C-alpha positions as CSV (number, residue, x, y, z in Angstrom):
1,M,50.3,34.8,43.0
2,I,53.3,32.8,41.9
3,A,55.2,33.9,44.9
4,T,52.4,32.6,47.1
5,A,52.3,29.3,45.3
6,L,56.1,28.9,45.7
7,A,55.8,29.9,49.4
8,L,53.1,27.2,49.9
9,Q,55.3,24.7,48.2
10,D,58.2,25.5,50.5
11,T,55.9,25.4,53.5
12,T,54.7,21.9,52.6
13,K,58.3,20.8,52.1
14,E,59.3,22.3,55.5
15,A,56.4,20.5,57.2
16,V,57.4,17.1,55.6
17,H,61.0,17.5,56.5
18,N,60.4,18.8,60.1
19,E,62.2,16.9,62.8
20,M,59.1,15.8,64.6
21,T,57.4,14.7,61.4
22,L,60.4,12.7,60.4
23,A,60.6,11.1,63.8
24,H,57.0,10.0,63.5
25,A,57.7,8.5,60.0
26,F,60.8,6.7,61.3
27,E,58.8,5.3,64.2
28,L,56.2,4.0,61.7
29,C,58.9,2.3,59.6
30,Q,60.6,0.8,62.7
31,N,57.4,-0.7,64.2
32,R,55.8,-2.3,61.1
33,D,55.6,-5.6,63.0
34,T,53.5,-4.1,65.8
35,D,49.8,-5.0,66.3
36,L,47.2,-3.3,64.1
37,E,45.8,-1.1,66.9
38,N,49.2,0.3,67.8
39,F,50.2,0.8,64.2
40,T,46.9,2.6,63.5
41,R,47.5,4.9,66.4
42,M,51.0,5.7,65.2
43,L,49.7,6.4,61.7
44,Y,47.0,8.7,63.0
45,E,49.5,10.6,65.1
46,Y,51.8,11.0,62.1
47,S,49.0,12.2,59.9
48,A,47.6,14.6,62.5
49,S,51.0,16.0,63.2
50,L,51.8,16.6,59.6
51,A,48.4,18.1,58.8
52,A,48.5,20.4,61.8
53,L,52.0,21.6,61.0
54,T,51.2,22.1,57.4
55,T,48.1,24.1,58.2
56,T,50.0,26.3,60.7
57,L,52.7,27.1,58.1
58,V,50.2,27.7,55.3
59,I,48.3,30.1,57.6
60,N,51.5,32.0,58.2
61,V,52.0,32.3,54.4
62,C,48.4,33.3,53.5
63,L,47.4,35.6,56.4
64,T,48.7,38.8,57.8
65,D,49.3,39.1,61.5
66,K,46.0,41.0,61.9
67,E,44.1,38.3,59.9
68,K,45.7,35.6,62.1
69,S,44.6,37.5,65.2
70,D,41.1,37.9,63.9
71,L,41.0,34.1,63.1
72,I,42.1,33.2,66.6
73,E,39.5,35.5,68.1
74,S,36.8,33.9,66.0
75,I,37.9,30.4,66.9
76,N,37.9,31.4,70.6
77,E,34.4,32.8,70.3
78,M,33.1,29.7,68.6
79,E,34.7,27.5,71.3
80,S,33.1,29.7,74.0
81,M,29.7,29.4,72.3
82,G,30.1,25.6,72.1
83,K,30.8,25.4,75.8
84,E,27.7,27.5,76.5
85,I,25.6,25.1,74.5
86,E,26.8,22.1,76.4
């Protein structure tokens, strides 16, 4: 359990210090004088990018390859059912 907690901590650090995440953060800092709509869009992109990367890395820590495969299969099935409902 401690090993998993440490791996999750490292994963979060890796996501925050990722080149793409840092580029988004730099862009936010450089464009503080932009209009509110553009700043909001950039902030959303930064947040979404960081959250998606963190989630992906956490999944790699917590799930086995088989569990990841099952998860992807379940997601694909749910998307397919959603398209059938539309």
